[in-house]
C-alpha angles and dihedrals in degrees: 000000000000100000127068102255141132131205111251114199092192092059096037092232146047126297128191125253087224092058111096117227124217094263092053091047091054091047092051092047089051093053091047089051091048090049091050093048087051092052090046092051094049090047092050091049093050091046093056092043090054089046090052095047090045094052089047093051097041093051100036108040090078090066087068090061124061134183117245130190127206117215139165112229123195108222094216110208091208090064102035104032109022094170089048091221095116088231105169088214094061093042092054090055090069105092128211089266087067091055101046094074087054093052089046092051093047093057090043090054090054089059091057093043095054092041095240118170118223138147089232104108104167131069091231090064087073091067091090092061101052132067118247086239094067094084094054093047091055089044088054091050094050093049092050095042106031089162088069093067108119093032132101108247126191115230132190104215138180113250120223120283089249091057092045090049091049092056092046095049094247093110118051131188088249093059094042089060086069094041121098095195096065141018135212088251088063090052088053087055093048089054090051093048093048091052088056094047093244091119118045140166116232140166110290106227089167089066086067100034103028135092132244120277139202122279091262095057106051093146088065097050120114142168102236103100092045092051089057089048088055090046092056091046092050091052089054089052094047093045095050109025100047100056095034093048093044091049094048094048093048091053096044093047102037110020114022119095120242107252143122091278096056090041089057090050090050093050092047092050091052089047092050090056089063098045115114111258093234087067087062088051092056090047091051090047093053100039104031105034106022098035105024091034091222112165115280116243091017118143089230090062091045089050093048088052094046088047091058088049097045099046097079090051091052095044094050094046090046091051092051090048092052091047088053093063106094114248090235086075089059094041094052091049092050093044094059091053104270117148122239090261095047091050089053101042099035102041116008100041095051091048091050095044098097088056092045093050090046093051090045094050091048091050092049088050088053092049093046092059098044117114106163097073088047090056090064099051096048103254091137097050093064124080107215108211103154137054117242114264096224146349095282090044087052089056100038110031120089109267138152131235131225100261091044090050092051088050091050094051096045091062095049118105101226108092087219087072093051088056089050091050088060091045089052090053088055091054091044091052091049088059095047093048091049090052095048091046089052088050091052093046091051092048091048092044098049102025118128128202126204 
């Protein structure tokens, strides 16, 4: 028989092995449909991910640009140094309210110098164009340079959030008609200043390095101090969760006897990994603040709460890494006379380290993005306006964190804060992606195959 064929009694003849029967056709069709469903699911996931990233970038990129205004301010001695003795103590007595008219007058003088026609006839009409932080900026300069009193000094100042929003397309002339903070005539003046190069949009480094600001100064708010708060909290989590989690995993996996007590511990660890994060916040509020009387809103307390939340994740991932090491490694070490502890710490633990590091970094990334526990310990009720003065201050002084700062901005009324909330999400995502990339690199670098 030279062809591939078999005798089929049912059919009364021969049928080829290459011919598909009805059952095989149905099975192949089912496999093709399953493959199609899988491809469709992946495509849908990628589509929604692209939509999400597109929304984040389109709404948040504007926060990395800010509008600045260049103006010459005459530092009037009659206002800033009435005694004329350049006594720094007397100069410091002049509050920002005394500098505001000087800034407004400087901007009004530029209108006249450039021949700009506007119905605005008073210097106080310039208030809508300038950030509330401009007067403080001039005051700080005068205190640092009292010898410049009496001169005209050029300053690069922030514009108001409405002017910034107008140049970014967030504020329109239709919306300004219902806004009590700025008028359409101010926008005409902004257009003239933009044409003359007096007003420009530039990259906003202060958004990355600056501190939070009050609701009336959205244009001045930045993420810098909250980034530092997240950094100190991450240090606490790393210093506590990694050694405690690894030690608990080694004991449970390698040394603990198998009995009801250890079974109870393992079940509770698995359950803790699924507990909502806000529950850990309530626990931290009760134990660390109300009972231990640690400072509220401090990164130390936030780190302790996030440590409790991260421990189950690190323990589970570490135990899985220890289990992945072949038993032959342990047997070989014990066979040449090593003790149980030597076999674990000299052979098993180094081989499991890539998985341990990966689980730890993923746990830290999860803790970095948590907001709910921080709500309970007050890290959203504090406006972090200054950098900590030292390491101890960084741990103990009230501060905020990146996710808490984003939450705080998202609930404020000024649309400029909404833009900054999206920008803060971009910074947070950069940190999370960086940590996950490091985890992947460490796994690839130290991974062992058997």
